[in-house]
C-alpha positions as CSV (number, residue, x, y, z in Angstrom):
1,M,100.6,66.2,93.8
2,S,103.2,68.7,95.1
3,E,106.7,67.6,95.8
4,E,108.9,68.9,98.7
5,R,111.8,71.1,97.7
6,H,115.2,70.0,99.0
7,D,115.6,73.3,101.0
8,G,112.4,72.6,102.9
9,T,110.7,75.7,101.8
10,R,107.0,76.0,100.8
11,R,106.0,74.4,97.5
12,S,102.9,75.1,95.5
13,G,99.8,73.7,96.9
14,G,100.7,73.5,100.6
15,P,99.1,71.3,103.2
16,R,95.3,71.0,103.0
17,K,94.9,73.2,106.1
18,A,97.3,75.9,105.0
19,P,94.6,78.7,105.4
20,E,94.1,77.7,109.1
21,I,97.8,77.5,109.6
22,F,98.4,80.9,108.1
23,D,95.5,82.5,110.2
24,A,96.9,80.9,113.4
25,T,100.4,82.2,112.6
26,L,99.2,85.8,112.0
27,D,96.9,85.7,115.1
28,L,99.7,84.6,117.3
29,L,102.1,87.1,115.9
30,A,99.6,89.9,116.6
31,E,99.0,88.6,120.1
32,K,102.5,87.6,121.2
33,G,104.9,89.2,118.8
34,Y,107.6,87.4,116.9
35,E,109.4,86.2,120.1
36,G,106.2,84.6,121.4
37,L,105.3,83.0,118.0
38,T,106.1,79.3,118.0
39,V,105.4,76.4,115.6
40,E,104.0,74.5,118.6
41,G,101.6,77.3,119.3
42,V,100.5,77.5,115.7
43,A,100.0,73.7,115.6
44,Q,97.8,73.8,118.7
45,R,95.7,76.7,117.5
46,S,95.2,75.5,113.9
47,G,94.6,71.8,114.9
48,V,97.5,70.6,112.8
49,N,100.3,68.4,113.9
50,K,103.5,70.3,114.3
51,T,105.4,67.7,112.3
52,T,103.1,68.6,109.3
53,I,104.1,72.2,109.7
54,Y,107.8,71.4,109.9
55,R,107.5,69.2,106.8
56,W,106.5,72.3,104.8
57,W,108.2,75.1,106.7
58,P,111.5,74.3,108.5
59,S,111.3,77.3,110.9
60,K,109.0,79.9,112.3
61,G,110.6,82.5,110.0
62,A,109.8,80.4,107.0
63,L,106.3,79.8,108.3
64,L,105.6,83.5,108.9
65,G,107.0,84.4,105.5
66,A,104.6,81.9,103.9
67,A,101.7,83.2,106.0
68,L,102.4,86.9,105.0
69,T,102.3,86.0,101.3
70,G,99.6,83.3,101.5
71,A,97.1,84.4,104.1
72,R,93.7,85.5,102.5
73,R,93.3,88.3,105.0
74,L,96.3,90.1,103.6
75,D,95.1,89.8,100.0
76,V,94.8,93.2,98.3
77,E,92.2,93.7,95.6
78,L,93.9,95.4,92.7
79,P,92.2,98.7,92.0
80,D,91.1,99.8,88.5
81,T,89.6,103.2,88.9
82,G,90.5,104.4,85.4
83,S,93.2,106.8,86.5
84,L,96.7,106.5,88.1
85,Q,95.7,109.0,90.8
86,G,92.6,106.9,91.7
87,D,94.5,103.6,91.7
88,L,97.3,104.9,93.9
89,E,94.8,106.4,96.3
90,A,93.1,103.1,96.6
91,L,96.3,101.2,97.2
92,L,97.4,103.8,99.8
93,R,94.1,103.6,101.6
94,T,94.6,99.8,101.9
95,V,98.0,100.4,103.5
96,V,96.6,103.0,105.9
97,T,93.8,100.7,106.9
98,L,96.2,97.8,107.5
99,L,98.4,100.0,109.7
100,T,95.5,101.5,111.7
101,T,93.1,98.6,112.2
102,P,93.8,95.7,114.5
103,P,94.7,92.9,114.1
104,G,96.3,93.8,110.8
105,S,98.2,96.7,112.4
106,D,99.6,94.4,115.1
107,V,100.7,91.9,112.5
108,A,102.4,94.6,110.4
109,V,104.2,96.2,113.4
110,S,105.3,92.9,114.9
111,A,106.7,91.7,111.6
112,L,108.6,95.0,111.1
113,G,110.1,94.7,114.5
114,A,111.1,91.1,114.0
115,V,112.9,91.8,110.7
116,T,115.6,93.7,112.6
117,H,116.4,90.7,114.7
118,S,116.0,87.8,112.2
119,P,117.9,87.8,108.9
120,E,115.9,84.7,107.9
121,L,112.6,86.5,108.4
122,A,114.0,89.6,106.6
123,G,114.5,87.4,103.5
124,H,110.9,86.2,103.7
125,V,109.6,89.7,104.2
126,R,111.6,90.8,101.1
127,D,109.9,88.0,99.2
128,F,106.5,89.3,100.4
129,F,107.1,92.8,99.2
130,A,108.5,91.5,95.9
131,D,105.3,89.5,95.5
132,R,103.2,92.7,96.2
133,I,104.9,94.8,93.7
134,D,104.5,92.1,91.1
135,R,100.7,92.0,91.8
136,E,100.5,95.8,91.6
137,R,102.4,96.2,88.3
138,P,99.3,96.2,86.2
139,V,98.3,99.5,87.8
140,F,101.4,101.1,86.3
141,D,101.2,99.3,83.0
142,R,97.7,100.7,82.5
143,A,98.9,104.2,83.5
144,V,101.7,104.0,80.9
145,A,99.2,102.8,78.2
146,R,96.9,105.8,79.1
147,G,99.8,108.2,78.8
148,E,99.7,109.1,82.5
149,L,103.1,107.7,83.4
150,A,106.5,107.7,81.7
151,A,107.4,104.3,80.4
152,D,110.7,104.4,82.4
153,A,109.0,105.4,85.7
154,D,109.9,103.1,88.6
155,P,106.8,101.5,90.1
156,M,108.7,100.3,93.2
157,L,109.9,103.8,94.0
158,L,106.4,105.2,93.7
159,V,105.0,102.6,96.0
160,D,107.8,103.0,98.5
161,L,107.3,106.8,98.6
162,L,103.6,106.4,99.3
163,A,103.7,103.3,101.6
164,G,106.7,104.8,103.4
165,A,104.8,108.0,104.1
166,A,102.0,105.9,105.7
167,W,104.4,103.8,107.8
168,L,106.2,106.9,109.0
169,R,103.1,108.8,109.9
170,V,101.2,106.0,111.6
171,V,103.9,103.7,113.1
172,L,106.9,106.0,113.8
173,R,105.4,109.4,114.3
174,Q,102.2,107.9,115.8
175,L,100.1,110.8,114.4
176,P,96.5,110.6,113.2
177,V,95.9,110.3,109.5
178,E,93.9,113.3,108.2
179,K,91.0,112.7,105.9
180,D,92.9,114.2,103.0
181,F,96.2,112.5,103.8
182,V,95.8,109.9,101.0
183,S,94.9,112.3,98.2
184,R,97.6,114.8,99.3
185,A,100.3,112.1,99.4
186,V,99.5,110.8,96.0
187,S,99.2,114.2,94.5
188,T,102.6,115.2,96.0
189,V,104.3,112.1,94.7
190,L,102.8,112.4,91.2
191,N,102.9,116.2,90.8
192,G,105.6,117.4,93.2
193,A,105.3,120.1,95.9
194,S,107.3,123.0,94.3
195,I,105.7,126.2,93.2
196,T,105.5,126.5,89.4
197,R,107.1,129.7,88.3
198,R,106.2,131.3,85.0
């Protein structure tokens, strides 16, 4: 049986209806934005008493942080294509799909906007990205073992360069993603863009 932490944050296990709570949280974030997201609204939509939610997550920022990490719809299947290029393309395609396909795109953009106004949520989003890079680390460990990647390469920097390119193209520039965007982005990050001179 799980025990509650003294700081009120989520423990392992979670309430029995955690998946429903997380889905309701992300649905309301997509529909109403962070300002319109309330614990009361999540309780009503998920069919869970709000006191149960507050028992596990003391604020909507903590609840959203848990939903981002724990919601099944945001799970990413770790690719194993046999090459670093292929694995990074698969990961980047997942990011592009998330940013271009509702309701995931609405969740991502709303969460990004809310981070600038909520230091508490910013901490939870930081935890979300730390969890993601931990899950993705085997991609880079395998690449090192195959001799495709230097042992001292920075996985976080590689992911940031690729995911950042997708966020900038889709969310900030609001430009279409060409069919070869993913392969070109990965090739550029891995191989560079300069002309090799002999």
